[in-house]
C-alpha positions in Angstrom: 158.0 84.7 134.5 158.0 86.9 137.4 154.5 88.1 137.8 153.5 90.1 140.9 150.9 88.1 142.9 149.4 91.2 144.4 149.4 94.9 143.5 152.2 96.6 145.3 149.9 99.6 146.3 146.6 98.2 147.3 147.3 94.5 147.7 144.5 93.2 145.2 145.3 89.9 143.7 146.3 90.2 140.1 148.4 87.3 139.2 145.3 85.1 138.4 144.3 87.5 135.7 147.7 87.8 134.0 147.4 84.8 131.7 143.9 86.0 130.5 145.3 89.5 129.9 148.3 88.2 127.9 146.2 85.9 125.7 143.7 88.6 124.9 146.4 91.1 124.1 148.1 88.6 121.7 144.7 88.1 120.0 144.9 91.8 119.2 142.4 93.2 121.6 142.6 96.7 123.0 144.4 96.7 126.4 142.0 99.1 128.0 139.0 97.0 127.1 140.7 93.9 128.3 141.4 95.5 131.7 137.8 96.5 131.9 136.6 93.0 131.1 138.9 91.5 133.8 137.4 94.1 136.2 140.7 95.6 137.0 139.5 99.2 137.8 142.2 100.7 140.0 145.0 102.5 138.2 147.4 100.9 140.4 146.4 97.5 139.5 146.3 98.4 135.8 149.9 99.7 136.2 151.0 96.3 137.6 149.7 94.4 134.5 150.7 97.0 132.0 154.3 97.3 133.1 155.0 93.6 133.8 158.0 92.6 131.6 159.0 89.0 131.0 162.5 89.0 132.6 163.2 85.4 132.4 164.5 85.7 128.8 166.9 88.3 130.0 168.2 86.2 132.8 168.7 82.9 130.9 172.0 83.9 129.1 173.6 84.9 132.4 172.6 81.5 134.1 174.0 79.7 131.0 177.3 81.5 131.1 177.6 80.9 134.8 177.0 77.2 134.3 179.6 77.1 131.5 182.2 78.9 133.6 181.5 76.5 136.5 182.1 73.6 134.2 185.3 75.1 133.0 186.6 75.7 136.5 185.7 72.1 137.5 187.5 70.6 134.6 190.6 72.7 135.5 190.5 71.3 139.0 190.3 67.7 137.8 
């Protein structure tokens, strides 16, 4: 997962709080309360956690297709 280490705007460290944030959200807690508990008060830092998307699941199919094509080309060369 590609989690920003620091807030792009103010530079506060936010990556260390991401796991706690995700587990509490999956438990069904309110995002506003979770961010308050984690002491993320600036709206720029809140934005970083609220808008982070897990992109690795979107990238994996492309990587797999590249590897498959690479194997096909290698077999044609042999």
